[in-house]
N, C-alpha and C positions, 0 to 999 in steps of 0.2 A: 315110785316113779322117779326118774332122773330129774333133778331140778332144772336142767337145761331143756327139758322137753316142752313143747308148746301144745300138747294134746290134752284136752280136758277129759276128765274121767266120768263114766256113766255110773253114778252112785245114788240117784234120787228117783222117787216115783212122783206121780202127779200130785199127791197130797202134800208132799214136801215142797214141790214147786209152787203150789197154791199158798202154802204157809209163808214162803218168802215174799210172794207177790201181794200178800194181804195188806201191805202198807198202802196200796193204791186206793182202796175205798176211803182212806183217811186223808188223801190229798185235797179233799174238799175244805179242810180246816182253814187254810189261809185265805180262801176265796169267798167264804159265806158273806162277809160284810161287803167286800168289793162288788160282788154281783148285785147285792141289794142296793148299793149306792147308785149303780148305773141302770138297773132294770127293775128295781123294786120287786114286787111279787112275781113278775114274769121270769125272774131268775130260776124259779122252779121248773118252768117249761124249758128254759135253756139247758139246764142240767139233764132233763129227760131226753131232749133232742141229742145232746152230746153223747150220752151213753148208748142211745140207739145208733148213732153214727159209729160208735165203737164196735157194735155188733156187725154192722155192714162192712167195716174195714177189716175186722178181725176174722170174718169168714175167709177173706183172701189170705190173711196172714196165717190162719190155721192150715190152709192148704199148702202154703209155702213152707211152713214148719215141717210138715211130713214129707214134702217133696225134696227138701234140703235138710235132712235130719242132722247133719253135722254143722249147720249154720247157726250162729248165735242170734236168733231173733231178727228184728228189722235190720240191724247193721250187717248181719250175715247174709240175709236174703238179697239185699241190694248189691252187695259185692259179688255174690255168686252169679247173679244174672248179668249185670253190666260189666263185671270184670272178665267175663268169658269172651269178650270181643277185643276192641281196640284199646289203646292206652287212654283215649278220651273216655271210653266207657268205664275203664278201671278207675279213673279219677272221679267220675260221677258217682259210682258205687261207693267209693271211699268217702266222698264228701257227704253223702247221705248218712253213712255210719258216724262220721264226725259230728253231724248235726244231732244225731241221736245221743251221742256222748255229751254234747252241750246241753241237751234237754234234761238228762238225768243227773249229770254231775253237780250242778249248783244246788240241788235239793238238799245236800248235806249242809250247806251254808244257810239256806233259807230257814231250816228248822232248828239249827243251832242258835241262830239269832232269836228266833221265837222263844226257844227254851230260856235263853238269857233274859229276855224281856219279861217272861212269866215269873221267873225266880226273883227278879228285881222288884216287880210290882206286887207279888202275892205272898212272898215269904219275908216276914219282918227282918230276919237275920241277914238277909241279902240286900236290904233296902238302901244301904249306904255304899254299895259296891257298884261300880260302873257297869251298865248292861254290856258294854263291849267286852270287858274282862270276864264277865259271867258267860257270855256267848263263846268267847275264845276258850275259856277253861272247859265249858261243856263240850265244845267240839273236840278238843284234845282228848278228853276222857272217853267220849263216845266213839270217836274214830279209832282210838287205840284199842278199846275193848272189842269193837266189831272186827278189827283186823285180827286180833288174837283168836276170837271165836271162829271166824270164817277161814283162818289159816289152816285149820284142820280138815277143811272140805266143806262143800256147800250144804251137806246134811247137818253140820253143826249150826249153821245159820238158820236152817229150817226149824231146828229144835228151839232156838231162841225166838224165832218167829211165832211158834205156837204159844210160848209163854207171854210174849208181848201182846199178841192178839187177844188173849184172855183179859189182860189188864186194860186194854184199849177199847176193843169192840163191845164187850159186855156193858161197861158203864155208858158208852156212847149210845147203845140201844136203849138202855134204861132212861137216860136223860131225854132222848128223842121221843120215845113212845109214851112215857108217863103223862105228859100234858094232855093227851087225847082221852085219858081216863080220869084225870083230876079236874077237868073243866077249865084248865088254864089255856087250852087251845081254842081260838076263836076264828072261825072261817072268814068272818068279815074283815079280819086283818089282811086277808089275801084278796078277797073279791073287791074290796074298796080301794085297793092300791096296786092294780095290775101294772101300771106304768107310771113313771114320773109325770107330773102335771104338765111339763113342757116338752114331753116326748113327741117326736114326729118321725115318721118313716121317710125322712128326706135323706140326702146323701150322707149327712153327718150321723144321723141315727143308724143308717145301714152300716156305716163304717164302725160305729161303736158296737153294734150287734155282731159284726164279723170279728171284731177284736175280742169280744166276750166269748164267742164260740171257739176262737183259737186258744184262748186261755182255758176254757172249759175242756177242750180236747187234751191239753197238757195234763189235766187231772182225770177226767171221766173216760177217756179212751186209753189211758196208760196201762190198762190191765193186759195189753199185749206183751208186757214185760214177762209174763209167765212163759212166753215162747222163747225168751232169750236163753233159757237153760236147755235148749234142744240137744246140744252135744253132751249134756250131763244127765238126761233122763235115761233110765234103764230101757224103756220101751217108748221112744219118742213118737211112734205112730199112734199109740193110744194115749200116752201120758200128756202130750202137748194139748190136744183138743180138750181133754177133761180138765186140766188145770186152767186153760185159757177161758173156757166158757163158764166154769164154776165161779171164777173170779168176776166175770162180767155180770153174772146174775146178782152177786153180792153188791157190786157197784151200782147196778140199776136201783136196787132197794135203798142203798145207803145215800146216794146223792139226792134222789128225789125226796126221800123221807126226811133227811136232816134239814134241807132248806125249807121244806114245807112246815115242819114242826117249829123251827126257829122263827120263821116269819109269822106263822099263825099264832104263836105264843107271845112273842115280844112285840110284834108290830114292826113295820118297816123302819120307822124313825128310831126305835130303840136298837134295831140291828145295826143301822148306820152309825149310831152313837157308839156302839161297841164293835167297830169295824174289825179290830184286830182279833178279838176272841168273843163273839156273842154267845158261845157255849158256857162261859163263866156265869152270867146271870141265869141262864137256863139251869145249870147245875145247882145253884143256890136255891132257886125256886123249887126244884124237884126234891133235893136232898137236904134242904135246910142248912143249919150251921156247918154241917160236914161237907156241904156241897163244894166249897172252895177247895178243900183238901182233896176230895175225890177227883175234882176236875183237874187239879195239878197233876196228880198221879196218872190219871187217864191221858191227859194231853202229852205229858212227857213220854209215857209208854208208847202212845200213838206216834209221836215224832221220832222216837228211836227206831220204831218199826219201819217208818217211812224212810229214814236215813239208811237203814240196812238194805231195803229194797233198791234204793237209788245207788248205794255203794256197790252192790253186786252187779246191777245192770250196767252202770257206767264202766266198771272195771272190765266186764266181759266185752263191752263195745270196744274199748281200747285194745284188749287182747285180740279180738277179731280183726281189727284194723292192722295190727302188727303181723298176724298170721297170713293175711291176704297180701302183704307187701305194700300196704298203704300208709303205714307208720314204721319208723325204725324198729328193728326186731327186738331191741332192748325192752320195749313196752309189752312184749308178748311173753316174757319169761314167767314161768310158773315155779312154785315151790314143790317140794317132794309130794305134796298131797294134791297137786293139780290145781292150785289156786293162783290167779294172776296177782301176786302180792306186789310186784313192782308197779303195776297199774294202780293198785289200791293206794300205795304210798304216794304216788304222784297226785292222785285225786285228793287225798287228804291234805296235802300241802297247798294245793290250789284253792281248796275251800277255806282253809285257815286264812289265806290271803283275802278271799272274798268277805269273810267275816269281819276282818279289820277294816276293809274298804267300805262296807255298807252298814255295819251294825250301829253306828252312831247316828244314822238318819232318824229323824223324829217321826212319831206317829205310826210306826210300823212300816214306814216307807222303805226301810232296808230290805226286808223280805219281799215286798211287792216289787222293788226295783230289780232284785236278782231274778225273781220269777219272770219279769218282763223280758230279760235277756234269754232266759232258759226256754221260754215258749217259742221264741224265734227258731231255735234249733229243732224243736219238735215239729214245727210246721214244715221245715225243710226235709226232715227225715221222713215224715209221713208222705209228703208229696212225691218224693223220689221213690220210696219203697212201694207205693201203690202203682206207680208207673212201671216198676220192676215186675209186679204181678202181671200187669197187662202184657209186658214183653215176654214173660215166661209162658203166658197162655197163647201167644200168637207166633213167637219165633220158632221156626222148624227145628232148631237145634235142641229145643227143650221138649219136643213132642213125645219122646219116649220116656220121660220121667215118670216114675211110679208115684202116684198121688193117693195114698191110702185114705186121706180125708179130702173130699172135694167140695168146693163151694158150688151152689146151684149153677146150672147152665147159663151162660151169658154174663157171669159175674165179673168178667174182665171189663165190661162197660161200666158197671157200678164202681169198680176200683178206679177206673180212669176218670170218672166223674169226680170222685173225691180227691183224686190227685190234682185236678184242676181247681177244685174248691180250696185246697190247701195252698197251691201256688198257681195264680197270684192272689186270690181273694183273701184267704186268711192271713197271708203275709202282709198285705196292705193294711188289713184291719188291725192286726196286732201292733204294727208300727204306729198307726194313728192312735190307738188306745194307750199305748205306752207313753206317747208324747203328752197325752192329757193327764195320765195318772202318775207318771214318774219322771217326766222330762226326757230329753234326748240322750242323756248319759247312758242309761242301761241299754237302750237300743243300739247305740254306737258300740258299747262293750260287746253286745251279742254279735254284731257283724265283724268286729275286730277278731274275736275268738274264732269265728267261722273262717276268717281269712288266714288265720295262723295255720290252717291245714295245708295251704299252698307250699310254704317252705318245708314243713314236716314231710309232705308227700314227695317233694323233690329230693329231700335227704334220703327217704326210703328207696327211691328209684336209683339213686347213685349207689346206695349200699347194695342193692340187688345186682346192679351192673358190675360192681367190684367183685362180688361173689361169683358171678357167672364167668368172669374172665380169669379168676384165680385157678 
């Protein structure tokens, strides 16, 4: 392929798409303690509700993925639907894709900071090194290796995904399931601690719950990323639904089981005390003296897998934006193997900046703060993308689209319901929860990054006008 081409290559099947998306079940890791802090044992129900919400939303996204087989997931769907009309519609579609980019992009920094903190706190040789330098060094190494591996094509990333999944998911399953058979799991730790003692379903409690659900959506609904490789599947009509819903089933088991096991084994107070990584005491309990070492290997493998999922997803979002004329064409350049390496380089640099900005925050607040900004983007992307499904189902200009996979009849109303749930309800909830948990800084950062789309979009339109007049 010519390095100046902007057309992605169809080189993977559904199993490879699933392998790359397998980082999504592990997105629960930074939120186990946070959810327990605000909801106690009811966090288990919140995760279940969120994954079920994911199935409802992804029925719509699955249909969109087959109706628009050349679109890159959520960012592509919204641009294809809204961009087919006025310049205002083009902007709305592009803004949705930019929100999706914001949602996935900071995942690289979040988990690099966590890796640095684990290395500093759990490996004696690194105890005297600043967590920031460990995080920055980890980020440089991981981003560099992933760029090298994925530069040869998305199938190379799928192979790495298989390897990382073995080292991450199998130990996670052992640590999670073992307490049910060893007698360490106690159901009363759950039944006696459903909600905080001062919990009330008043306006503040509802806002916290909405914020938690918006955060949960960032993790438990994110398996829609399997659809972002639509232009790279060999047979998108069959591969997309298979990859999408296979990942969803894995997520349903993982999110509910992990929170249930950790809460029932350690108890709410212990989970809150180990807010950053409650799986460490779980690993030591299940695996003995080797538990800490196994946990480190598992967590780092899991986080590298998550970083790869986010790296690929955010790079393809940026590529999609450039191809649709919503970002300058520079960001859409591909290498000879059809990989958006320019976008990956920009994302890597941006995340190294975030690592420096947030990694010195105390008590794990750095990752939580970055997640706070990231979740705002995901709320925006979901709200607009679900509205795009409703438009595609009702606008006469799309009535002749072939839809090999169809959601049940009337699903446009379900999609629109969740569009409204996201905007404004989840948006208000996540802003309120962010203020409580991380202050106003991350929220303002999220909105500033969203606002950066305006000058970038204007630049892209000027570029398009210049080309048209040439």
